[in-house]
C-alpha positions as CSV (number, residue, x, y, z in Angstrom):
1,M,-13.5,-4.6,-17.5
2,A,-10.9,-2.3,-18.6
3,A,-7.3,-3.4,-17.2
4,K,-5.9,-0.8,-15.1
5,R,-2.2,0.3,-14.5
6,I,-1.1,0.1,-10.9
7,L,2.0,1.4,-9.3
8,L,3.0,-0.8,-6.3
9,L,5.6,1.4,-4.2
10,A,8.0,-0.7,-1.6
11,G,11.0,-0.7,-0.2
12,D,13.3,-3.4,1.7
13,F,11.5,-5.1,4.5
14,V,8.1,-4.5,3.1
15,E,5.6,-6.9,4.6
16,D,5.9,-10.3,2.7
17,Y,2.2,-11.0,2.4
18,E,1.3,-7.5,1.8
19,I,3.5,-7.2,-1.4
20,M,3.3,-10.7,-2.9
21,V,-0.7,-11.3,-2.3
22,P,-1.8,-7.8,-3.9
23,F,0.8,-8.1,-6.7
24,Q,-0.3,-11.4,-7.8
25,M,-4.1,-11.0,-7.1
26,L,-4.2,-7.9,-9.1
27,T,-2.2,-9.3,-11.9
28,M,-4.3,-12.6,-12.0
29,V,-7.4,-10.5,-12.5
30,G,-5.9,-8.8,-15.5
31,H,-4.4,-5.6,-14.4
32,T,-0.8,-4.4,-14.9
33,V,1.1,-4.1,-11.8
34,H,4.6,-2.3,-11.6
35,A,6.4,-2.7,-8.4
36,V,9.0,-0.4,-7.8
37,S,11.2,1.0,-5.0
38,P,13.8,4.2,-5.1
39,G,17.2,3.5,-6.2
40,K,16.4,0.2,-7.9
41,A,15.7,-0.9,-11.5
42,A,13.7,-3.8,-12.8
43,G,15.0,-7.1,-12.0
44,D,16.5,-5.8,-8.5
45,Q,15.2,-7.4,-5.4
46,I,14.1,-6.1,-2.2
47,A,14.1,-8.1,1.0
48,T,10.6,-8.9,2.7
49,A,9.8,-9.2,6.4
50,I,6.9,-11.7,7.8
51,H,4.8,-10.2,10.5
52,D,2.7,-12.5,12.4
53,F,0.3,-12.3,15.3
54,E,1.3,-14.7,17.6
55,G,-0.3,-13.8,20.9
56,H,2.3,-11.3,22.3
57,Q,1.5,-7.6,22.6
58,T,2.7,-6.7,19.3
59,Y,3.5,-8.6,15.9
60,T,6.7,-10.8,15.5
61,E,9.2,-10.3,12.8
62,K,10.8,-12.6,10.7
63,R,13.0,-12.6,7.4
64,G,10.7,-13.0,4.6
65,H,11.2,-13.7,0.7
66,N,13.3,-11.6,-1.8
67,F,10.8,-9.7,-4.1
68,T,12.0,-9.0,-7.6
69,L,10.9,-5.7,-9.0
70,N,9.5,-5.3,-12.5
71,A,10.0,-1.7,-13.2
72,A,12.5,1.2,-12.6
73,Y,11.6,3.8,-10.1
74,A,13.2,6.3,-12.0
75,D,10.7,5.7,-14.9
76,V,7.4,6.0,-13.0
77,K,5.1,9.2,-13.2
78,E,1.7,9.5,-11.9
79,A,0.2,10.3,-15.1
80,D,1.1,6.6,-16.4
81,Y,-0.8,5.0,-13.8
82,D,-4.6,4.7,-12.6
83,A,-3.8,3.9,-9.0
84,L,-1.3,3.4,-6.3
85,L,-0.7,0.8,-3.9
86,I,1.3,0.9,-0.6
87,P,2.0,-2.2,1.1
88,G,3.2,-2.0,4.9
89,G,5.8,-3.5,6.8
90,R,9.2,-1.5,7.7
91,A,9.2,0.2,4.2
92,P,6.9,2.8,4.6
93,E,8.9,4.6,7.4
94,Q,12.0,4.7,5.4
95,L,10.1,5.7,1.9
96,G,8.5,8.6,3.9
97,T,12.0,10.2,4.2
98,D,12.4,10.4,0.5
99,A,11.1,13.7,-1.2
100,S,10.6,12.1,-4.3
101,V,8.5,9.4,-2.9
102,L,6.5,12.1,-1.2
103,D,6.1,14.1,-4.3
104,L,4.7,11.0,-6.2
105,V,2.3,9.9,-3.4
106,R,0.9,13.6,-3.4
107,A,0.5,13.6,-7.1
108,F,-1.8,10.5,-7.1
109,A,-3.7,11.9,-4.3
110,A,-4.1,15.5,-6.1
111,A,-5.2,13.5,-9.2
112,G,-8.0,11.8,-7.1
113,K,-6.7,8.3,-8.3
114,P,-7.4,5.4,-6.2
115,I,-4.8,4.5,-3.2
116,A,-4.8,1.6,-1.5
117,A,-2.5,1.2,1.8
118,V,-2.2,-1.3,4.4
119,C,-0.7,-1.9,7.8
120,H,2.0,0.4,8.1
121,G,1.4,1.8,4.7
122,P,-0.5,4.9,5.8
123,Q,2.6,6.0,7.4
124,L,3.5,7.1,4.1
125,L,0.3,8.6,3.4
126,A,0.9,10.8,6.5
127,A,4.2,11.8,5.7
128,A,2.8,13.2,2.4
129,G,0.2,14.8,4.2
130,V,-2.6,13.9,1.8
131,I,-5.1,12.4,4.2
132,A,-6.3,15.2,6.4
133,G,-10.2,14.9,6.9
134,R,-10.5,11.3,5.8
135,K,-11.2,8.0,7.6
136,I,-8.2,6.1,7.6
137,S,-7.2,2.6,9.1
138,A,-3.5,1.3,9.8
139,Y,-1.8,-0.8,12.0
140,P,-2.8,0.3,15.6
141,A,0.9,1.4,16.4
142,C,0.4,4.1,13.4
143,R,-3.0,5.5,14.9
144,A,-0.8,8.5,16.3
145,E,0.7,9.5,13.1
146,V,-2.6,9.1,11.3
147,I,-4.3,11.4,13.8
148,L,-1.5,13.8,13.6
149,A,-1.8,13.9,9.8
150,G,-5.5,15.4,10.3
151,A,-7.2,12.1,9.5
152,D,-10.0,10.3,11.5
153,Y,-8.3,7.1,12.8
154,A,-10.8,4.0,11.9
155,T,-10.3,1.4,14.5
156,L,-11.2,-1.9,12.7
157,P,-10.8,-5.7,13.3
158,M,-7.6,-6.9,11.9
159,D,-9.6,-8.4,8.8
160,G,-11.4,-5.1,8.2
161,A,-11.0,-2.4,5.5
162,V,-12.4,1.1,5.0
163,T,-12.9,3.4,1.7
164,D,-12.8,7.1,2.0
165,G,-12.9,8.7,-1.3
166,P,-10.1,7.5,-3.3
167,F,-8.2,6.0,-0.3
168,V,-8.7,2.3,0.8
169,T,-7.0,1.3,3.9
170,G,-6.8,-1.7,6.3
171,P,-4.8,-2.6,9.5
172,A,-2.8,-5.5,8.5
173,W,-2.6,-8.5,5.9
174,P,-5.6,-10.4,7.5
175,A,-7.6,-7.6,5.9
176,H,-6.6,-8.6,2.5
177,P,-10.1,-10.1,1.4
178,A,-12.2,-6.9,2.4
179,W,-9.0,-4.4,1.5
180,I,-8.4,-5.8,-1.9
181,A,-12.3,-6.3,-2.7
182,Q,-12.7,-2.5,-1.9
183,F,-9.9,-1.5,-4.0
184,L,-11.2,-3.5,-6.9
185,T,-14.4,-1.7,-6.5
186,L,-12.6,1.6,-6.8
187,L,-10.7,0.4,-9.8
188,G,-14.1,-0.6,-11.6
189,T,-13.2,-4.2,-11.6
190,R,-16.1,-6.7,-11.8
191,I,-15.5,-10.4,-11.3
192,E,-18.4,-12.1,-12.6
193,P,-19.4,-15.9,-12.0
């Protein structure tokens, strides 16, 4: 397997599991993952939030860990990466207000590179206008945004994921096994016994 360079785009109050698990797992299998956030440099930290499903009408939110970024946002260019990963949480709604972030997402989409987004991550794809005509999953509260962006909203169980072209999406962190497995397939990653 050829190791890939993956850009992980996040911001304050990204969902804790949705940044930690993919970052660690993709690194563990040999890929290089650069975690960045607008206005931040390597060594800076972002705050995370833990979203849990505890029987209420929606998820609960608690303060999570600090996550240390390992690259500077100012230095990233789509051409230097093989794929893009967008975790969920509260960060995508803020990232979607940054024109440079939207341009970066559009560059990955225009290049046809794999893009994995989970939970609220597809909010950023919707804001960038890159999902029209695609089957996209997201946290159910993001359904309207996905549809208004011209995509076909994929209603999945919380542990499900869907791939359509270069996009791999899932509704929340319980989807990690399916979502990351489908992303690895798009990356050409093969794990053999």
